[in-house]
C-alpha positions as CSV (number, residue, x, y, z in Angstrom):
1,M,100.2,-6.6,85.8
2,R,98.0,-9.2,84.3
3,F,96.8,-12.3,86.2
4,P,98.2,-15.5,84.7
5,T,95.9,-18.6,84.7
6,S,97.5,-20.2,87.7
7,A,96.9,-23.6,89.2
8,T,96.0,-22.0,92.5
9,V,93.0,-20.1,90.9
10,V,91.8,-23.2,89.1
11,V,92.1,-25.4,92.2
12,T,90.4,-22.8,94.4
13,A,87.5,-22.6,92.0
14,L,87.1,-26.4,92.1
15,I,87.3,-26.4,95.9
16,S,84.8,-23.6,96.1
17,R,82.2,-25.4,94.0
18,G,82.8,-28.7,95.9
19,L,82.2,-27.2,99.3
20,A,78.5,-27.4,100.1
21,G,77.7,-24.3,102.1
22,Y,77.2,-20.5,102.1
23,A,80.1,-19.6,104.5
24,P,83.3,-18.3,103.1
25,V,86.3,-20.6,103.4
26,P,89.9,-19.8,104.3
27,T,92.7,-21.0,102.0
28,S,96.3,-20.3,101.2
29,C,97.0,-17.2,99.1
30,P,98.2,-17.4,95.5
31,A,101.8,-16.5,94.7
32,T,100.5,-13.9,92.2
33,S,99.3,-10.4,93.0
34,L,95.6,-10.1,94.1
35,V,95.3,-6.6,92.5
36,R,95.7,-5.9,88.8
37,L,95.6,-2.3,87.4
38,A,93.1,-1.9,84.6
39,T,95.5,-1.3,81.7
40,G,93.6,-3.8,79.5
41,L,91.8,-7.1,79.7
42,S,93.2,-9.8,82.0
43,D,95.0,-12.6,80.2
44,Q,92.1,-15.0,81.1
45,E,89.4,-12.7,79.6
46,E,91.5,-12.0,76.5
47,A,92.0,-15.7,75.9
48,Y,88.3,-16.4,76.4
49,R,87.3,-13.4,74.2
50,T,89.5,-14.6,71.4
51,A,88.3,-18.2,71.4
52,R,84.7,-17.2,71.8
53,K,84.9,-14.6,69.0
54,A,86.2,-17.3,66.6
55,K,83.1,-19.4,67.4
56,A,80.8,-16.4,67.3
57,D,82.1,-15.4,63.8
58,V,81.2,-18.9,62.4
59,A,77.8,-18.7,64.0
60,L,77.2,-15.1,62.8
61,G,78.2,-16.1,59.3
62,A,75.9,-19.1,59.4
63,W,73.0,-16.8,60.5
64,L,73.7,-14.4,57.7
65,D,73.9,-17.3,55.2
66,K,70.6,-18.6,56.6
67,I,68.6,-15.6,55.6
68,S,69.7,-16.1,52.0
69,C,71.4,-12.8,51.4
70,S,74.6,-12.5,49.4
71,F,76.8,-11.3,52.3
72,D,80.5,-12.1,52.2
73,T,80.8,-14.2,55.4
74,T,84.4,-15.3,54.8
75,G,86.0,-12.4,56.6
76,E,86.1,-11.3,60.2
77,M,82.7,-10.5,61.6
78,P,81.7,-7.7,64.1
79,T,82.0,-8.4,67.8
80,V,78.5,-8.4,69.1
81,A,77.3,-8.1,72.7
82,F,73.9,-8.4,74.3
83,T,72.7,-6.5,77.5
84,S,69.9,-7.7,79.8
85,S,68.3,-4.8,81.7
86,G,66.9,-4.6,85.2
87,G,63.2,-4.8,85.9
88,G,62.6,-7.8,88.2
89,D,60.8,-10.8,86.9
90,R,59.6,-8.7,84.0
91,A,63.2,-8.3,82.8
92,L,64.0,-11.9,83.5
93,L,61.1,-13.3,81.5
94,I,61.0,-10.8,78.6
95,G,64.7,-11.2,78.3
96,A,64.3,-15.0,78.4
97,G,61.9,-14.7,75.5
98,I,64.3,-12.6,73.5
99,I,67.1,-15.0,74.1
100,Q,64.9,-17.9,73.0
101,A,64.1,-16.0,69.8
102,F,67.8,-15.5,69.2
103,D,68.8,-19.1,70.2
104,G,69.2,-21.5,67.3
105,R,68.9,-24.4,69.7
106,D,65.5,-23.3,71.0
107,S,63.4,-21.6,68.3
108,S,62.7,-21.5,64.6
109,V,62.0,-17.8,63.9
110,S,63.7,-15.2,61.7
111,T,66.3,-14.4,64.4
112,S,67.1,-17.9,65.5
113,G,70.9,-18.4,65.6
114,L,71.9,-14.8,66.4
115,Y,72.5,-15.7,70.1
116,Q,75.3,-18.1,69.0
117,G,76.9,-15.1,67.3
118,L,77.4,-13.2,70.6
119,T,80.8,-12.7,72.2
120,Y,79.6,-11.0,75.4
121,H,76.4,-10.9,77.6
122,S,76.0,-8.4,80.4
123,A,73.2,-8.0,82.9
124,L,72.1,-6.3,86.0
125,S,69.3,-6.7,88.6
126,G,66.5,-8.8,87.1
127,G,68.6,-9.3,84.0
128,S,71.3,-10.8,86.2
129,W,68.8,-13.4,87.5
130,L,68.4,-14.5,83.9
131,L,72.1,-14.5,83.1
132,S,73.0,-16.3,86.3
133,S,70.4,-19.0,85.7
134,I,71.6,-19.6,82.2
135,M,75.3,-19.9,83.0
136,A,74.9,-21.8,86.2
137,N,72.8,-24.4,84.3
138,D,75.7,-24.8,81.9
139,F,74.3,-22.5,79.2
140,A,70.9,-24.1,79.2
141,T,68.1,-23.2,76.8
142,I,65.1,-21.2,78.0
143,S,62.8,-24.1,77.3
144,T,64.8,-26.3,79.7
145,L,65.0,-23.5,82.4
146,L,61.3,-23.0,82.3
147,E,60.8,-26.5,83.7
148,T,62.4,-25.3,86.9
149,W,61.2,-21.7,86.8
150,E,57.5,-22.3,86.4
151,P,56.8,-24.1,89.7
152,N,59.2,-21.9,91.6
153,F,57.6,-18.7,90.3
154,A,54.2,-20.0,91.0
155,N,55.1,-20.5,94.7
156,G,56.5,-17.0,94.8
157,L,59.8,-15.7,96.0
158,F,58.6,-15.4,99.6
159,S,56.9,-18.8,99.7
160,P,59.8,-20.9,98.6
161,D,59.3,-24.6,97.9
162,G,55.6,-24.3,98.6
163,S,54.5,-26.0,101.8
164,N,58.2,-26.4,102.8
165,A,58.7,-22.7,103.1
166,T,59.3,-22.7,106.9
167,A,62.1,-25.2,106.6
168,V,63.6,-23.2,103.7
169,R,63.7,-20.0,105.8
170,A,65.3,-21.9,108.6
171,Q,68.0,-23.2,106.3
172,I,68.6,-19.7,104.9
173,N,69.0,-18.5,108.5
174,D,71.5,-21.2,109.2
175,D,73.4,-20.3,106.0
176,I,73.7,-16.7,107.1
177,A,74.6,-17.7,110.6
178,A,77.4,-19.9,109.2
179,K,78.7,-16.9,107.2
180,K,78.7,-14.8,110.4
181,A,80.6,-17.6,112.2
182,A,83.2,-17.4,109.5
183,G,83.7,-13.7,110.3
184,F,81.3,-12.0,107.8
185,K,78.1,-10.5,109.0
186,G,75.1,-11.2,106.8
187,T,72.5,-8.6,105.8
188,V,69.1,-8.5,104.2
189,A,71.0,-8.9,100.9
190,D,72.1,-12.4,101.9
191,A,68.5,-13.5,102.7
192,W,67.4,-12.0,99.4
193,S,70.2,-13.8,97.5
194,R,69.4,-17.2,99.0
195,L,65.8,-16.9,98.0
196,L,66.8,-16.0,94.4
197,S,69.2,-19.0,94.4
198,L,66.3,-21.4,95.3
199,Q,64.3,-20.2,92.3
200,L,67.0,-20.0,89.7
201,L,70.2,-22.0,90.5
202,P,70.8,-25.8,90.3
203,G,72.1,-28.1,92.9
204,P,71.2,-29.3,96.5
205,D,70.4,-27.0,99.4
206,Y,68.7,-24.5,97.2
207,G,71.6,-23.9,94.9
208,V,74.0,-22.9,97.7
209,D,77.1,-24.5,96.0
210,N,77.2,-22.2,93.0
211,T,80.0,-19.7,92.8
212,L,80.8,-17.3,90.0
213,S,84.4,-18.3,89.7
214,A,83.4,-22.0,89.3
215,I,81.5,-21.2,86.1
216,T,84.9,-21.5,84.5
217,N,84.8,-25.2,85.1
218,L,81.5,-25.9,83.3
219,P,81.7,-27.6,79.9
220,S,80.0,-24.7,78.0
221,F,82.5,-22.3,79.4
222,V,85.6,-24.5,78.9
223,N,84.5,-25.0,75.3
224,H,83.7,-21.3,74.8
225,E,80.1,-22.0,73.9
226,M,78.6,-19.2,76.1
227,P,79.1,-15.5,75.6
228,Y,81.4,-14.1,78.3
229,P,79.2,-13.1,81.2
230,I,79.4,-9.8,83.1
231,I,77.1,-8.7,86.0
232,T,77.2,-5.1,87.1
233,S,76.5,-3.4,90.4
234,L,77.0,0.0,92.1
235,N,78.8,1.1,95.2
236,V,77.6,3.6,97.8
237,D,80.2,5.4,100.1
238,L,78.5,5.3,103.5
239,S,81.1,7.7,105.1
240,G,78.9,10.6,104.0
241,T,75.2,11.4,104.1
242,L,74.1,9.7,100.9
243,C,72.5,6.3,100.9
244,L,72.0,6.1,97.1
245,P,74.7,5.9,94.4
246,P,75.4,9.2,92.5
247,F,74.3,9.6,88.9
248,N,78.0,9.2,87.8
249,G,78.6,6.3,90.1
250,S,81.2,3.8,89.1
251,I,80.0,0.7,87.3
252,W,81.4,-2.4,89.0
253,E,81.8,-5.7,87.1
254,F,81.5,-9.2,88.4
255,T,82.9,-11.8,85.9
256,P,84.0,-15.4,86.3
257,Y,87.6,-14.2,86.4
258,E,87.6,-10.8,88.0
259,F,85.8,-8.1,90.0
260,G,86.5,-4.4,89.7
261,T,85.8,-1.2,87.8
262,W,87.3,0.7,84.9
263,D,86.5,4.0,86.6
264,S,89.7,6.1,86.5
265,E,89.6,6.7,90.2
266,V,89.8,3.0,90.8
267,A,90.9,1.3,87.6
268,A,91.7,-2.0,89.2
269,F,90.5,-5.6,89.3
270,T,90.9,-8.6,91.7
271,P,90.4,-12.3,91.1
272,T,86.8,-13.3,91.7
273,A,87.8,-16.6,93.3
274,F,89.5,-14.7,96.2
275,L,86.8,-12.1,96.9
276,G,86.3,-11.7,100.6
277,T,90.0,-11.7,101.3
278,S,91.1,-8.8,103.6
279,L,93.6,-6.7,101.6
280,S,95.5,-3.5,102.4
281,N,97.3,-1.8,99.5
282,G,96.9,-5.0,97.5
283,I,98.5,-7.2,100.1
284,P,96.7,-9.8,102.2
285,S,96.2,-8.8,105.8
286,S,97.0,-12.3,107.1
287,N,98.6,-15.5,105.8
288,S,95.2,-16.8,104.7
289,C,92.9,-15.8,101.8
290,I,89.2,-16.4,101.4
291,T,87.3,-18.4,98.8
292,N,83.6,-19.2,98.4
293,Y,82.6,-15.5,99.1
294,D,81.7,-15.2,95.4
295,N,78.5,-17.2,95.9
296,L,76.6,-16.8,92.6
297,G,73.3,-16.2,94.4
298,F,75.0,-13.4,96.4
299,V,76.4,-11.9,93.2
300,M,73.0,-11.7,91.5
301,G,71.5,-10.6,94.8
302,T,74.0,-7.8,95.0
303,S,73.1,-6.6,91.5
304,S,69.5,-6.4,92.6
305,T,69.8,-5.2,96.2
306,L,67.6,-2.1,96.5
307,F,66.7,-2.0,100.2
308,N,68.6,1.3,100.5
309,D,66.0,2.8,98.2
310,P,63.7,5.0,100.4
311,G,60.6,3.8,98.4
312,V,61.2,0.2,99.7
313,G,60.7,1.4,103.2
314,S,57.5,3.3,102.7
315,G,55.1,0.6,103.7
316,P,53.4,0.1,107.1
317,A,56.3,-2.0,108.3
318,P,59.2,0.2,107.2
319,L,62.7,-1.2,107.0
320,L,65.8,0.7,108.1
321,A,65.7,2.3,104.7
322,N,63.9,5.2,106.3
323,F,67.4,6.3,107.6
324,C,68.2,6.9,103.9
325,Q,65.2,9.2,103.1
326,E,66.2,11.9,100.7
327,P,64.7,15.4,101.0
328,S,63.4,15.2,97.4
329,T,61.1,12.3,98.3
330,S,59.1,14.3,100.7
331,S,56.8,15.7,98.0
332,N,55.5,12.2,97.3
333,T,54.3,11.5,100.8
334,T,50.7,12.1,99.8
335,S,50.7,9.8,96.9
336,T,48.8,6.5,97.1
337,P,51.2,3.6,98.1
338,D,51.7,1.0,95.4
339,P,50.0,-2.1,96.8
340,I,52.4,-4.5,95.1
341,L,55.4,-2.6,96.5
342,T,53.8,-2.4,99.9
343,E,53.2,-6.2,99.8
344,F,56.8,-6.7,98.8
345,T,58.1,-4.5,101.7
346,D,55.9,-6.4,104.1
347,D,57.1,-9.7,102.8
348,I,60.7,-8.7,103.3
349,Y,60.0,-7.5,106.8
350,A,58.1,-10.7,107.7
351,L,61.0,-12.8,106.3
352,L,63.6,-11.0,108.4
353,T,61.6,-11.4,111.6
354,E,62.1,-15.2,111.1
355,M,65.9,-14.8,110.7
356,P,67.6,-13.9,113.9
357,A,71.0,-14.3,112.1
358,I,70.3,-10.9,110.6
359,T,70.3,-7.8,112.9
360,F,70.0,-4.2,112.0
361,A,72.4,-1.8,113.6
362,S,73.3,0.8,110.9
363,P,72.4,1.7,107.3
364,A,75.2,-0.6,106.2
365,D,72.9,-3.5,107.1
366,L,70.8,-2.7,104.0
367,Y,73.6,-3.3,101.5
368,A,75.4,-6.3,100.1
369,N,78.7,-6.1,101.9
370,W,82.0,-7.1,100.1
371,P,85.4,-6.7,101.8
372,N,87.1,-4.1,99.7
373,P,90.1,-5.5,97.8
374,F,91.3,-2.0,97.0
375,Y,91.4,-0.8,100.6
376,N,94.4,1.6,101.2
377,L,95.3,1.3,97.5
378,A,96.7,4.7,96.6
379,S,95.8,4.4,92.9
380,A,92.1,3.9,93.9
381,P,91.3,7.1,95.8
382,L,87.5,6.7,95.2
383,V,87.3,3.7,97.5
384,S,90.6,3.4,99.2
385,A,89.2,4.5,102.5
386,Q,86.3,2.0,102.5
387,K,87.1,-1.1,104.4
388,T,83.9,-2.7,103.0
389,L,82.2,-2.0,99.7
390,A,78.5,-1.4,100.2
391,M,77.0,-2.6,97.0
392,V,73.5,-2.1,95.5
393,D,71.3,-2.7,92.5
394,G,73.2,-2.0,89.2
395,G,70.4,0.3,88.0
396,E,70.0,2.6,90.9
397,A,71.9,5.4,89.2
398,G,69.5,5.4,86.3
399,Q,71.5,3.2,83.9
400,V,69.2,0.2,83.9
401,N,70.9,-1.2,80.8
402,P,74.5,-2.5,81.5
403,I,76.1,-0.9,78.4
404,F,79.2,0.6,80.0
405,P,81.2,-2.7,80.0
406,F,81.0,-2.7,76.2
407,L,82.2,0.9,75.8
408,Q,85.6,0.0,77.0
409,P,88.0,0.0,74.1
410,A,89.8,-3.1,75.3
411,R,86.8,-5.2,74.6
412,N,86.5,-3.9,71.0
413,V,82.7,-4.4,70.8
414,D,81.2,-3.3,67.5
415,V,77.5,-3.9,68.0
416,I,75.5,-3.8,71.3
417,L,72.1,-5.3,71.4
418,V,70.3,-3.5,74.3
419,N,67.2,-5.3,75.6
420,D,65.4,-2.6,77.7
421,N,62.7,-4.0,80.0
422,D,62.3,-1.0,82.4
423,G,58.8,0.2,83.3
424,D,59.0,3.9,82.6
425,T,55.5,4.4,81.4
426,A,52.2,4.0,83.2
427,E,51.8,0.8,81.2
428,L,55.2,-0.4,82.5
429,Y,57.1,-0.3,79.2
430,P,60.3,1.6,78.5
431,D,60.3,5.1,76.9
432,G,64.0,5.6,76.1
433,A,64.9,7.3,79.4
434,E,67.4,4.7,80.6
435,I,69.4,4.5,77.4
436,Y,69.4,8.3,77.3
437,Y,70.8,8.4,80.9
438,T,73.5,6.0,79.8
439,Y,74.4,8.3,76.9
440,L,74.7,11.3,79.3
441,A,76.8,9.3,81.8
442,A,79.0,8.1,79.0
443,L,79.6,11.7,77.9
444,E,80.6,12.6,81.5
445,A,82.9,9.6,81.7
446,G,84.6,10.3,78.4
447,L,83.4,7.0,76.9
448,T,83.4,8.0,73.3
449,R,82.2,4.6,72.0
450,M,78.6,5.5,73.0
451,P,76.7,7.0,70.1
452,F,74.3,9.9,70.4
453,V,70.9,9.1,72.0
454,P,68.1,11.6,72.1
455,S,66.0,12.4,75.1
456,P,62.8,10.4,75.8
457,D,60.6,13.2,74.4
458,V,62.1,12.5,71.0
459,F,61.3,8.8,71.4
460,I,57.7,9.7,72.2
461,A,57.3,12.3,69.5
462,Q,58.7,10.0,66.9
463,N,56.4,7.1,68.2
464,I,59.3,4.7,68.3
465,T,59.1,3.4,71.9
466,E,57.6,0.1,70.8
467,R,60.1,-1.0,68.1
468,P,63.9,-1.4,67.8
469,V,65.9,1.8,67.3
470,F,69.4,2.0,65.8
471,F,72.0,4.4,67.0
472,G,75.5,5.2,65.7
473,C,74.9,4.2,62.1
474,N,76.7,7.2,60.6
475,D,79.6,7.3,63.0
476,S,82.4,4.8,62.6
477,S,84.1,6.0,65.8
478,T,81.3,4.6,68.0
479,A,79.7,1.3,68.6
480,T,76.4,0.5,66.8
481,V,73.7,0.3,69.5
482,V,70.4,-1.4,68.8
483,W,67.8,-0.6,71.4
484,I,65.2,-3.4,71.7
485,P,62.5,-2.3,74.0
486,N,59.9,-4.5,75.6
487,S,56.5,-3.7,74.0
488,P,53.1,-5.4,73.9
489,L,53.4,-7.6,70.8
490,T,51.1,-10.4,72.0
491,P,47.5,-10.2,73.3
492,A,48.7,-10.7,76.9
493,G,51.6,-8.2,76.5
494,G,54.7,-8.1,78.7
495,A,53.9,-5.8,81.6
496,I,54.1,-6.7,85.3
497,E,55.2,-4.6,88.2
498,T,58.9,-4.8,89.1
499,A,58.0,-5.7,92.6
500,Q,55.8,-8.6,91.5
501,V,57.6,-11.8,92.6
502,Q,54.9,-14.4,92.1
503,L,53.5,-15.5,88.8
504,N,51.3,-18.5,87.9
505,V,52.4,-20.7,85.0
506,S,50.2,-19.0,82.5
507,Q,51.7,-15.6,83.4
508,T,55.2,-16.9,83.1
509,Q,54.6,-18.5,79.7
510,S,52.8,-15.4,78.3
511,M,55.7,-13.1,79.4
512,V,58.2,-15.3,77.7
513,A,56.0,-15.5,74.6
514,N,55.9,-11.7,74.5
515,G,59.7,-11.7,74.7
516,V,59.9,-14.1,71.8
517,A,57.7,-11.7,69.8
518,V,59.8,-8.7,70.8
519,G,63.1,-10.5,69.8
520,S,61.8,-11.7,66.5
521,Q,59.4,-8.8,65.9
522,N,56.6,-11.4,65.5
523,D,58.9,-13.5,63.3
524,S,59.4,-10.6,60.9
525,N,61.6,-11.3,57.9
526,E,62.1,-7.6,57.5
527,W,63.4,-7.3,61.1
528,A,65.9,-10.2,60.6
529,E,66.9,-9.3,57.0
530,G,66.8,-5.6,56.7
531,P,67.3,-4.4,53.1
532,K,67.6,-7.9,51.8
533,C,70.2,-8.5,49.2
534,S,70.3,-4.9,48.1
535,S,73.2,-3.5,46.2
536,S,74.5,-1.5,49.1
537,Y,73.8,-1.0,52.7
538,G,73.9,2.8,53.0
539,T,71.4,5.0,54.7
540,S,70.8,8.7,54.3
541,K,69.7,11.7,56.3
542,A,66.5,11.7,54.2
543,G,65.3,8.4,55.7
544,I,66.0,4.7,56.0
545,A,66.6,1.9,53.6
546,S,63.4,0.2,52.7
547,T,62.7,-3.5,53.2
548,T,61.9,-4.1,49.6
549,G,65.5,-4.2,48.3
550,D,66.0,-0.5,47.8
551,T,68.3,1.7,49.8
552,G,68.5,5.3,50.7
553,T,70.7,7.8,48.7
554,G,73.7,5.7,49.4
555,E,75.7,8.6,50.9
556,G,76.4,7.8,54.5
557,F,77.5,4.9,56.7
558,A,78.5,2.5,53.9
559,E,80.4,5.0,51.9
560,S,82.2,6.7,54.8
561,L,83.4,3.4,56.2
562,G,84.1,1.9,52.8
563,E,86.3,4.8,51.8
564,K,88.4,4.4,55.0
565,S,88.9,0.7,54.3
566,R,90.1,0.8,50.6
567,R,93.7,0.5,51.5
568,E,93.3,-2.9,53.2
569,S,91.1,-5.6,51.7
570,R,90.7,-7.5,55.0
571,T,89.6,-4.4,56.8
572,R,87.2,-3.6,54.0
573,K,85.7,-7.1,54.2
574,F,85.2,-6.8,57.9
575,L,83.6,-3.3,57.7
576,M,81.2,-4.4,54.9
577,N,80.2,-7.4,57.0
578,F,79.6,-5.0,59.9
579,I,77.5,-2.7,57.7
580,A,75.5,-5.6,56.4
581,F,74.9,-6.9,59.9
582,A,73.8,-3.5,61.1
583,S,71.4,-3.0,58.2
584,M,69.7,-6.3,58.9
585,I,69.2,-5.4,62.6
586,C,67.8,-2.0,61.8
587,A,64.9,-2.4,59.5
588,F,62.8,-0.3,61.8
589,Y,65.3,2.2,63.1
590,L,64.7,6.0,63.6
591,P,65.4,8.3,60.7
592,I,68.9,9.7,60.9
593,D,68.0,13.3,61.3
594,A,66.1,12.5,64.5
595,I,68.9,10.6,66.2
596,L,71.9,12.7,65.2
597,P,72.8,15.6,67.5
598,P,72.5,19.2,66.2
599,M,75.3,19.9,63.6
600,A,76.6,22.7,65.9
601,N,77.3,20.2,68.6
602,S,78.9,17.6,66.3
603,S,82.6,17.7,65.8
604,K,83.2,14.1,64.6
């Protein structure tokens, strides 16, 4: 069953945004079902995707025309998605710079205008802070957002509003107490979420009025100007002995319309506006439903909640996270504690001592708690026994890049631009590990739209950890994935610790500037154009197309897709536009032999 766009949902979203306060609010239940099985996209997302794609096609065509190549931009263009990784403020600021480099409203570099060609944008953890700030501020430019970010980041997350910090903490405690009075116990995740809201979200009382479902009322969303946003998180089943999500843990999606997962053991969604409602087998447990639980700060706080991680409790003032110590961590007890992480832990502990509304009684108090809309749902055996979903950072299972939402066939995504800002190396830059973990997880989950990705040692051996890398170029059955790693492309670079939550104005500006450099590859025409105006867009196993107008042998991606499209001119036009777009993006991609799996393992 698909959710119709009902007046109840719209009115609830309006009421939710109008009610100043953090506490959930009871309301009448809608006449429609509150659980939808994941047989495809909801009617609302499908309608938005279609309208947004039409605008994105025009923008993508305009961008192609801007770079002065003779591409045919009259046909359907590829569906393009962008992912913002985790990595704290490093991910937020580098990601902001890349978006600025892609945004035709906010920059004049080779890639400017590409952002307007996106249909989707997903994010997790630090990337979700970026995405939430953009959409809550009505699809604002990065230049505009920096006016708010710079002073807030200079104060630091744990010294909010400068000299007014004591009053802010008291207000946050009152917010959590109000939530508790409404019947929902607050946790450390709530305090964390409210601090993030102060830094990143608009409105009075430190951004408390923002809800995810109310994004649908903003002009940029109503007019389909923003890419459809998706924030991801993970669930931990606390009925056992594990306190961390498994490697193959389900990827849960928060969107303006729905919350749920495509995982086959759940495969269900519920309206975001009614999150917090007590359901059993899809039926409300009382005559009332709940709104205002989908506080946007709580959503992005959920995506970045990592207090269950044993490492966060390793400081001199350990949190309850020590209840979650894993045996494998014992070998690290002699290592020198990270001073920034220790300071972060101490700040969290000190904050909580000032908030009597938060009490610790069990490991569950370390998580972002969401009443489970799929409780007692027979078709969701993975979570049907969980009265409450204990949610954590979307990257805790190793997938720091939220790619999974775009591997779902229903979304029909052709190109995925993956901005990886993880700190794998000693210098705090990515080395390919996270996108490799996503490839392995996709294999296990049977998500065949994910192309082959080699292990990190190949990235290192090929010396391609500091430039964009292109995957899936010779396989028409997969999406084309463009890995765009953070790398030091400016004198100041783009490396800060994930746990660093205070930056002066100069640091903030230099991080964004490095992101602009990464997004545009220092305003490189070759990066934007690829094999400019060449006669074909093929690549070969012998190497890559040059940036001087020549191509490879011409036997590969272009020919294999072109051959399949000869029977239908419209399809051929779309595929050739797709190939042209991919060629532009991949001026620096890894030679085909290095990224294809061994022939013995390839049956495609």
